[in-house]
C-alpha positions as semicolon CSV with decimal commas, in nm:
position;residue;x (nm);y (nm);z (nm)
1;M;1,974;0,477;1,156
2;K;1,615;0,361;1,208
3;I;1,417;0,191;0,933
4;D;1,167;0,480;0,907
5;E;1,453;0,723;0,849
6;Q;1,603;0,502;0,578
7;V;1,265;0,468;0,406
8;R;1,207;0,846;0,417
9;R;1,532;0,900;0,227
10;M;1,434;0,669;-0,060
11;R;1,370;0,823;-0,400
12;P;1,110;0,792;-0,540
13;P;0,933;0,798;-0,202
14;R;0,828;0,476;-0,032
15;Y;0,608;0,439;0,275
16;T;0,597;0,182;0,554
17;V;0,263;0,053;0,682
18;A;0,273;0,306;0,967
19;Q;0,338;0,592;0,725
20;A;0,086;0,476;0,462
21;A;-0,211;0,413;0,694
22;P;-0,288;0,780;0,772
23;L;-0,246;0,871;0,404
24;V;-0,506;0,609;0,311
25;G;-0,732;0,703;0,601
26;K;-0,729;0,356;0,755
27;D;-0,573;0,193;1,060
28;V;-0,240;0,009;1,042
29;D;-0,417;-0,314;1,134
30;T;-0,655;-0,270;0,840
31;L;-0,369;-0,244;0,589
32;R;-0,202;-0,547;0,745
33;R;-0,530;-0,741;0,718
34;W;-0,569;-0,638;0,353
35;R;-0,221;-0,773;0,284
36;R;-0,284;-1,097;0,475
37;E;-0,621;-1,158;0,304
38;G;-0,490;-1,067;-0,041
39;I;-0,714;-0,762;-0,080
40;Y;-0,418;-0,534;-0,146
41;A;-0,049;-0,612;-0,115
42;P;0,232;-0,357;-0,142
43;S;0,416;-0,343;-0,469
44;Q;0,755;-0,378;-0,299
45;S;0,928;-0,498;0,013
46;R;1,284;-0,458;0,133
47;W;1,497;-0,645;0,380
48;F;1,654;-0,451;0,664
49;G;1,878;-0,707;0,826
50;A;1,653;-1,001;0,918
51;L;1,333;-0,793;0,894
52;E;1,127;-0,775;0,574
53;V;0,943;-0,443;0,552
54;P;0,656;-0,397;0,303
55;L;0,690;-0,068;0,117
56;Y;0,409;0,122;-0,048
57;T;0,445;0,366;-0,337
58;Y;0,228;0,672;-0,397
59;E;0,044;0,470;-0,663
60;D;-0,027;0,201;-0,400
61;I;-0,172;0,464;-0,167
62;T;-0,394;0,602;-0,444
63;A;-0,517;0,250;-0,526
64;M;-0,579;0,172;-0,157
65;R;-0,791;0,486;-0,125
66;T;-1,006;0,348;-0,407
67;V;-1,022;0,010;-0,233
68;A;-1,126;0,181;0,090
69;K;-1,413;0,357;-0,090
70;T;-1,517;0,032;-0,261
71;L;-1,520;-0,196;0,043
72;K;-1,820;-0,194;0,271
73;P;-1,754;-0,264;0,641
74;G;-1,797;-0,629;0,729
75;R;-1,828;-0,745;0,368
76;K;-1,597;-0,966;0,167
77;P;-1,480;-0,805;-0,156
78;H;-1,609;-0,963;-0,476
79;G;-1,425;-0,879;-0,797
80;L;-1,204;-0,631;-0,618
81;G;-0,888;-0,812;-0,731
82;R;-0,966;-0,730;-1,094
83;A;-1,028;-0,364;-1,009
84;V;-0,695;-0,339;-0,827
85;A;-0,518;-0,510;-1,118
86;R;-0,664;-0,248;-1,354
87;L;-0,547;0,031;-1,124
88;R;-0,194;-0,109;-1,128
89;S;-0,189;-0,155;-1,505
90;R;-0,280;0,207;-1,586
91;P;-0,005;0,416;-1,740
92;R;0,149;0,627;-1,470
93;P;0,183;1,002;-1,520
94;R;0,534;1,132;-1,535
95;R;0,653;1,336;-1,244
96;R;0,870;1,636;-1,294
């Protein structure tokens, strides 16, 4: 079974970089750069054999949409880390 298939079966849902990028409205390389530069890192990762795969939750995708609206092309984020921390610390609504 492929990694994408295993991730799709997870409950609650988790998304790989390739699955999360279109949901955020950004390119896969952009999300990878955000992770590398510390702008936004996924809340989880899981090992599949010798491969570590970052996994994004729906809350991560919502927060990354906010980051995407906040960042201006070609600019370094200032104070964005605090904004992301606030997004992550909000109480999460219960799903039914």
